[in-house]
C-alpha positions in Angstrom: -105.5 -2.4 17.5 -102.9 -2.1 14.8 -103.5 -0.5 11.3 -101.1 -1.2 8.5 -100.8 1.0 5.4 -98.4 0.4 2.6 -96.1 3.4 1.8 -93.6 3.8 -0.9 -90.0 4.9 -0.2 -90.4 8.6 -1.0 -93.4 8.8 1.3 -91.5 7.1 4.1 -88.5 9.3 3.6 -90.7 12.4 3.7 -92.4 11.2 6.9 -89.0 10.6 8.5 -87.8 14.1 7.5 -91.0 15.8 9.0 -90.8 13.7 12.1 -87.1 14.6 12.5 -88.0 18.3 12.1 -90.7 18.0 14.8 -88.4 15.9 17.0 -90.8 12.9 17.3 -90.8 9.4 15.9 -92.4 8.3 12.6 -95.1 6.3 14.4 -96.0 9.3 16.7 -96.2 11.5 13.6 -98.6 9.2 11.9 -100.7 8.9 15.1 -100.9 12.7 15.5 -101.8 13.0 11.8 -104.6 10.4 12.1 -105.9 12.0 15.4 -105.8 15.4 13.9 -107.6 14.1 10.8 -110.3 12.4 12.9 -110.9 15.2 15.3 -110.6 18.1 13.1 -113.7 20.4 12.7 -115.2 21.1 9.4 -112.8 23.7 8.0 -114.1 26.9 6.5 -113.0 28.2 3.2 -110.7 30.6 4.9 -109.2 27.9 7.0 -108.8 25.6 3.9 -107.0 28.5 2.2 -104.8 29.0 5.1 -104.1 25.3 5.3 -103.3 25.3 1.6 -100.9 28.2 2.2 -99.3 26.4 5.1 -99.1 23.2 3.0 -97.5 25.1 0.3 -95.1 26.6 2.8 -94.4 23.1 4.2 -93.8 21.7 0.8 -91.6 24.6 0.0 -89.7 24.0 3.2 -89.6 20.4 2.5 -88.1 21.1 -1.0 -85.6 23.4 0.6 -84.6 20.7 3.2 -84.3 18.2 0.4 -82.1 20.5 -1.6 -80.0 21.1 1.5 -79.8 17.4 2.1 -78.8 16.9 -1.5 -76.2 19.6 -1.1 -75.0 18.0 2.1 -74.8 14.7 0.2 -72.8 16.3 -2.5 -70.6 18.0 0.0 -70.2 14.6 1.8 -69.2 13.0 -1.5 -66.8 16.0 -2.2 -65.4 15.6 1.3 -64.8 11.9 0.8 -63.1 12.7 -2.5 -61.0 15.3 -0.9 -60.0 12.8 1.8 -59.2 10.2 -0.7 -57.0 12.9 -2.5 -55.5 13.9 0.7 -54.6 10.3 1.6 -53.2 9.8 -1.8 -51.2 13.0 -1.6 -50.0 12.0 1.9 -48.9 8.6 0.6 -47.2 10.2 -2.5 -45.5 12.8 -0.3 -44.3 10.0 2.1 -43.0 8.0 -0.8 -41.3 11.1 -2.3 -39.8 11.8 1.1 -38.3 8.4 1.3 -37.1 8.7 -2.3 -35.5 12.1 -1.4 -33.8 10.6 1.6 -32.4 7.9 -0.6 -31.3 10.4 -3.2 -29.7 12.6 -0.5 -27.7 9.5 0.7 -26.6 8.8 -2.9 -25.8 12.6 -3.4 -23.7 12.5 -0.1 -21.9 9.4 -1.3 -21.2 11.0 -4.8 -20.0 14.1 -3.0 -17.6 11.9 -1.0 -16.5 10.1 -4.1 -16.0 13.3 -5.9 -13.8 14.7 -3.1 -11.8 11.5 -3.1 -11.4 11.6 -6.9 -10.3 15.3 -6.6 -7.8 14.3 -3.9 -6.5 11.5 -6.1 -6.4 13.8 -9.1 -4.4 16.4 -7.2 -2.0 13.7 -6.1 -1.7 12.5 -9.7 -1.0 16.1 -10.8 1.6 16.5 -8.1 3.3 13.2 -9.1 3.0 14.2 -12.8 4.7 17.5 -12.0 7.4 15.8 -10.0 7.9 13.3 -12.8 8.0 16.1 -15.3 10.6 17.9 -13.2 12.6 14.6 -13.0 12.2 14.1 -16.7 13.4 17.6 -17.4 16.4 17.1 -15.1 17.0 13.7 -16.8 16.9 15.4 -20.1 19.3 18.1 -19.0 21.6 15.5 -17.5 21.5 13.5 -20.7 22.4 16.6 -22.7 25.2 17.3 -20.2 26.4 13.6 -20.5 26.2 13.9 -24.4 28.2 17.1 -24.2 30.7 15.5 -21.8 31.0 12.3 -24.0 31.7 14.7 -27.0 34.3 16.6 -25.0 35.8 13.3 -23.8 36.0 12.0 -27.4 37.6 15.2 -28.6 40.0 15.1 -25.6 40.8 11.5 -26.3 41.4 12.3 -30.0 43.7 15.2 -28.9 45.5 12.9 -26.5 46.0 10.4 -29.2 47.3 13.0 -31.5 49.7 14.2 -28.7 50.7 10.6 -28.0 51.5 10.2 -31.7 53.5 13.4 -31.7 55.3 12.3 -28.5 56.0 8.9 -30.0 57.3 10.6 -33.1 59.5 13.0 -31.0 60.8 10.1 -29.0 61.7 8.2 -32.1 63.3 11.3 -33.5 65.2 11.9 -30.3 66.3 8.3 -30.2 67.7 8.6 -33.7 69.4 11.8 -32.8 70.7 10.3 -29.7 72.1 7.4 -31.6 73.6 9.7 -34.1 75.2 11.8 -31.4 76.5 8.6 -29.7 78.1 7.4 -32.9 79.8 10.8 -33.3 81.0 10.8 -29.7 82.8 7.3 -30.0 86.5 7.2 -29.1 88.6 7.2 -32.3 90.8 4.3 -33.2 94.7 4.6 -32.4 95.5 4.7 -36.0 93.0 7.6 -36.5 94.4 9.4 -33.5 97.9 9.1 -34.6 97.1 10.1 -38.0 95.1 13.1 -36.8 97.4 13.8 -33.8 94.4 13.4 -31.3 96.2 10.8 -29.2 97.2 13.2 -26.5 93.6 14.5 -26.2 92.2 11.0 -25.8 95.0 9.7 -23.5 
């Protein structure tokens, strides 16, 4: 024979908890309770008091179990939240690690570019110093050329003056030579006879 009795959810949950504590099924717990109820002797006042005490203790224990279960539920919820935070942190850490690797590659590239730029800069400095040296040498050479040109112009001017003087002296010497030649010509016979020079020129 089967007997059905409607129970609300809290009663069912309470039965399950007690059955779990005793290590039996819900049905067995109900059968034991019915059997105990049917076969129990008439309790005395002392027994009733003792049963009340035990019932209070059972209720107290049940309350404690409920509180522990609530705490366990809270701990489970907190654990799930911690797991979610851990998973999120792990994801963020992985993402940051990937970003760090990318940044490291970019940093290495920037360092390489910086080294190349420094090398080019040093080469440009060396070329600039070389060009500056060449410019200084060119400036010195230009100054020497200007000085040489000035000296050449002065020398040419001096040579022109000397050539003018030489030309003047040559002209003067030519005139003197002509004058001397005219003075040294053989006198005419009449002049020789007149001056008695004929024997000298004979």
